[in-house]
N, C-alpha and C positions, 0 to 999 in steps of 0.2 A: 678349175679353169680361171677363176677370178680371185685374186689375193690382194685385198686392199692395203696390206702392209708393204706392198711394193711402192706405194705412193707416199710422197712427202708434201707437207704444208710448211712453208717457211714462216717462222715467227720473227717479225721485224719491228724493232722498237725505235721510235723517233725521239731525238733530243737535240741539243745544240751545244757548241763549245763555250757558251757564255758562263756555264755553271762551274767550270773548273774541273781539274783532274779527279779530285776525291769524290765529288758528287757523281761524275760520270762513271767512276768505278762502281759506285753503289747502284747506279742505274743498270749497269751490265749484270751485276750479281742478281738483282731482283728479276731482270728479264730472263736470265738463264734459269732461275728457279721456277718462274711461271711456265716457260717452255717445257722444262722437264716435267712439271706437274701435269700439263696437258698431255704430254707424250705418254705418261704413265697412267693416265685416266682410262679405265676400262671401257668407258662409253665411246671413246674416239677411235675409229678403226684404222686410221692412217698414222704415219710417223710425223710428229711435230718436231721440226728442226730449228734450233736456235741459230740466229744470224747476228753478227756483231751490230751493236747500236749504231744507227746512222745519224750523222750530225751535220751533214753539209749536202749541197746540191749534188756534187759528184758522187759522194758515197751512196746517196739515195738512188741516183740514176744507175750506177754500176750494179747495185744489188738487185734492182728490179729488172735490169737487162739480163743479169745472170739467171733470175727466176724464169724469164721468158724462154731461155734456151735449155734449161735443165730438164732432161727428158722425164724424170720421175716427179718433178715438182708440179702439183696440180692446182696450187693456189697459194696465197699468202694471207697471214693474219697480221694486221698492223695495230700498234698500240703506242700512244704517246705518253711515256712515263712522266716527262716534264713538258715544257712548252717547246714545240718544234715549229718554228715559223714556216707557214705553209707554202710560201713562195719557193722554198727550197724543194718542194715536192712536185712542182709543175712539170719539169722535164721528165722525171721518172714516171709519174702517173700518165703522162701523154703516150708513153711507149708501152705501158703495162698491158700484157695480153692474157694474163692468167686471172682467174677469179680472185676477188678480195673480200675478206671479212674484216670489218673494223671492230675490234674488241674494246669497248668502252669500260675499262675496269681500273683498278688500282691495286698496288701490291698488298697493302694492309686492308683488312676488311673494315676495321673500326677506327674511329678517331681516338688517339691516345689522350684522353681528356686532361689528365694531370700533367703530362709532359710535353704536349704539343708546343712547338716554338717555330720561329721563322726558318730555321734550318730544315725542319720537317716539312714546312709549307713549300719551301723552294724545291725540295726533292720530289714531293708527291703532288704533282700539278695536273694529273690526268683530267680532272674535272673541267679544266679549261683548255688544256693542251689538245685533248681529243676534239673539242669544239672548233678550234682553229683548223685542225686537219679536216674535220668533217665539212667545214665550209668549202675548202678547196676541192674536195671530191665532188661535192654538189655543184660547185661553180663550173667544174670541168664536165659535168653531166656523166660521171662514171658510175656504172652500176656496182653496187656492193651490198653486202649484208652487214647490218649493224646489230651487235649483241651487247646488251648492257647488264652489268652485274659483277659481283666478285668472281674471280676466275676459278674459285673452288666450289662455287654454287652449282647444285645439281642441274638446275634449269639452264644455266649458262653452258655447262658441259653438254647437255642434251642438244642445245641449239647449234653448238659447234659441230657435234656429231652429225646432225642432219645436213648442215651446210657442207661438211667434208664429203659426205656420201654423194651429195649433188655434184660437187666438184669432180669426184671420181667418175661419175657418169658422163659429165661433160668432157673430161679429159679422154675418156675411152672413145668418144665420138670422133676425136680429131685424127683424121687419116684413116678412119674405119672404112671397110668395104662391105657392101651388102650386095648379094647376088639375087637377081630377079630371073626366075625361070619362066619364060613366057611373058606376056604383056599383062596390062591391067585387065580385069574382067570387063568384057565388052560393054560399052555405054555407061559404065558406072562412073560417077563424078567424084565423090568425096574421097575415094581411096587413091585417086590419081593426084598429080601435082607437078610442080616445076622442080625437076631434079637438079638443074643447074643452080637455081636460087638456093635450094637446100644445101648443096655442097658449099656454096659461098657463105651461107649463114651458119651452118652447123658443123662443117668440116668433114662430113662423111660423104662417100660417093656411092652411087647406085648405078649398076650397069646390068644389062640383060645378057643372059647366056642361053644358047639354044638347048632345048630339051635333049637333042641328039648328043650334045657334049656331055650332059649328065648321064645319059643312058650308056654311053661308051664306058664311063667310069664304073657304073653299076655292073655292067657285064664283065668287068675285069676282076670282080671280087671272087675269091676262091670259095669252093664248097666248104672247105674246112673252116674258113672264117665265118661263113653263114651258119654252119652247124653250131659253132661255139656260141654265137649270139642267140640262137634259138634255145640253147641250153640255159643261157642267162635269163631269157624270157620265162622259161618254165620254173626257174628258181625264184623269180622276182614277183610273178603275178599269178593270180588265180586263172586257171585255164581248163576248159572243157577237154576231156580225153580225146575228142575228135581233132583237136588242134595240135596235139603233141605228136612226136615223131611217128608213132605207130598209127595215128589217126587218119581218117579219110580226108580231113581238111588241112592237113599239115602243110600242103603246098602253099596255101595262102599266107601262112605264118613265115614260111621259108622265103617267099618273094618279098614280104614286108621287111624281113631282116636284111635281105640283100639290098633293098632300096636304102635302108638306114645306113648301112656300111658305105654304100656308094656316095650318098649325100655327104656323110661325114668326111670321107676322103676328099671329095671335091672341095668342101669348105676349108678343110685343113690345108690342102695343097695350094689353094688360092688365097689363104690368109683372110678369109671372110669371117665376119662376126654375126652374120645373120642372113636370112634369105626369105623370099616369098615365092609362091607358085600359084598356078591357077588350074582348075579342073577343065578349063576350055583348051588347054595346051598340054597334052600328056602323050604326045606321039612317041611310040616306042616303049612306054612304061606299062607294066602289067597292071598296076593299081595306083591310086592316088596315095601319096605319102601320108599315112595317118599316124601310126605309132612312131614312125621315123621322126616326124615333126614334133610329136609330143616329147620324145626322149631327148632330141637335140635341144629343145627349149630347156628341158630340165638340166641339161649339161651346161647351159649358159648362153646358147645362141638366141638371137632375136628371130622371131618368125611372125608372119601374118599371111593369111590366105588371099587368093584372088588378086595377086599383084600389089598388095597394099604395103609398099616399101616403107612408108612413113611409120606405120604401126610396128613393123618389124624392127625398125631402128629404135623406136621408143621402148619396145619390150626389152631389147638389149640394154638400153640405158637403165631401165628398171632393175634388170638382173644385176648390173654392177652396183647400183645404189643400195640394193637390198642384200648384198652379199654378206653372209654370216648371220643374218637376222632370222628369227622364226617366221615361218610363212613363206609364200611363194609369189612370183610375178609371172604373168602369162598373157598370151593372146586371148581375147574374149570377144563375144558378140552378144548384143541384146537380141534375143531370139523371139520370145513370145511373152505375153502378159497374163497375169491372174488378176482380174478386176473385181474380185470379191470386196465389197466396200468395207468389210471388217478386217481384211487381211490382203491388201493389194501387194503384189509381188512381180518382179521381173525374173524370168527364167533365162539365164545366160548360158550359152553353149556355142558350139559350132559343129559343122558336119563331122569332123574327126579330131580337130587339132587343138584340144585344150591341154595345157601343160600339166603333166602328172605331178609336178611339185606341189600342186594345190590339193591333191587327194587327201581326204580325211581318213581313209583306211587303205587297205591293200587293193590296188586296182585289179580289175578283171580284163584279161586280154580276150577280145571277142572279134569274130569275123561276121559281117552282115552285108547284105546288098546296100549300095549307097543311093541308087536311083538317080544319079547325076554323074556326068563325066564319061559314061559309056565304057567303063573298064571293069576288071574283075573285082569281086567283093574284097574290100580293103580291111586289113587288121587295124584295130584301134584299142586304146585303153578306156575302159568305162569305169566311172567312179563318181561319187558325190563330193562336193566341196564343203568344208566346214563353215559354220557360222562365225560371225565376228565382224569387227570394223574393217572396211576395205574401201577402195576407191577405183573408179574407172577414169581413164584419161584418153583424150583424143587429140592428136596433132593434126591441125587442119591448115590447108593452104587457102587463104582468103583472097588471093590475087595480089594484093599490095602488101601482105604480111602473113606470117605464120601465127597461128593462135594455138595455145595449149589450154584445153578446156577439161576441167575435172568435175566429177560428181562424187562426193563422199556418199557411201552406201553402208547399210547394215545387212550383211549376209546372214541368212537364217538356215538352220538345219532343215533338210527335207522333211516335210510333214506327211508325205504320201509316197508310196512306192511308184516307180516308173518302169514297170517290167518290160514295156515295149519300146522304150527310148534308149537305143544302144549307143549313147554318146556320153561323154563327161558333161556334168551340169552343175550349176550353182544357182541358188535362189537369193535374191536380195531385195531390200526395200530402199529405194532412192531417198536421199535426204534433200529437203526437209520432209517431204511426203511425195507420194507417187505422182500426183497431178503437177505439183510445182516442179519437181525434179525433172520429169520428162518434158514438160513444156519449156523450161529454161534450157534444157539440152538442145531442143529443136530450135529455139530462138538463137542459140549460140552457134548453130551449124555443126553440131557434133556428129561424128560418123557413127555408123552401126558397129564398126570395129573399134575396139579399145585395147589399151594395155590395162590389165586388172592387177591390182596390188593388194596384198594382205599385210604388208609391212612398211609401206611408205606413207608419208603424210602430205597434206596440202602445203604445209610450210616448206617442206623439202622441194616439192615441185615448183613452188613459187621461186625458191632460190635457183633452181635449174633454169626456169624460164628467164630469170634476170640475167643469168650467165650467158644465155643465148641471145638476149636482147629481143625477146619476142613477147607478144601479148599473153597475159595469163588471166583466166576466168575460173572462178570457183563457185560451185553449187553445193551448198551444205546447209547445216543448221542455221536458221536465221535468214536464209535467202527468201526474197519475195520476188514475184514476177515484175512488179513495178520497179523495184530497185535494180533487178538484173537487166531489164530492158533499158533503163537509164544508163547503166554502166556500158552496155553495148553502144549506145548513142555517143557517150563521151569518148569511148575508145575510137569510134569511127572518126570523130573530129581530130583526136590526137594523132592518128596515123594517116590522115589525109594529106 
């Protein structure tokens, strides 16, 4: 569903006509070589496209204007091989709408000590050419990512990779549609928000669709389609014999499969990239979508429960950013705590809908009463989530701005059986520790719903927030409550 090789990042080199034709030819050769090197680097998931060297105000303006309207261009990388007087960049930068990475590098890694002369110096001026360009970007208050180092350095390639993934997630939001079945869970504050401001700020739209519209699509699914999907369930998951075709409880699995197929058709026909629902609005549905939501997330859709459209959109962005990487990205909720002073833990879960891409083993398809929603017993996938580094992220509407809050965590392997807990679950230790992590999250206004990631980093999400022009707060190693509360105060002044 998500192929990052569809996307392009344009490599744009700045110079000027002062240096003469021979020098500019050499600039172009070097620029082409670097662009090809980045394009062929296995770490970078998108295509890096060389663009002719820009040497004047009009060339810069036209190239950046073309980047704005190119449908597959998700951002640009700029580099000043020589000195590119920055007043030439004003018009172009003022109209640039795509994310920008400023690569502060040079073609040669080392100074050629025995042969360096003024010709070499005139050609290789990135050390001050990029500073001239950097001033203008700062002067115009343009968000960008600055990466410093030789273009073949592994750390540099890793930073470009992270930024390119963030740019892909941002690009995917532009014009995206998210369906909301039913409204927000009644009286809940943090999962709601200003959808008009969100579309203005983020580029995606959220609209509500009646459950009856969805039920009509579900009812149109043929028996043959449903049977084929239940066959897939039996082949993919551990199942009790009572849930298989000849079993007493097969009807529950059949209805769950029908809901999945109907939801998928509704989303595909409407061009949606994600959805939310709520157990308070299920009129006409046999059961709450459990396995349907889990499997649709695994296929790349964004999802969040209880009408939480912001988290649904964030899960979708995470899916795009993490495409092709080991590990998964999913809807999550902080559910309950283990306050053992020697082993403090958070148990993350939800009623039904944790993405099966997180599963550390073969999931079990189970049917149990839900005790909420007043519908038939829903089918869901039950599994444990593996240990390792991860993070939780919350997109919050603070009234005068959106805030992206993250907490880096260390997931741990389950240390005890949970035989009576029929849902997917993960255990983690918030960083820097339980008390600081949870207190900072609450001071920051973080929601109980999050997007949980096993393969994204705080730096990538900082890049993503910068592209969106929103506030970013990180809770991780080294965080203290004093420092974090000061950061909140400073940000309130900045955004006032």
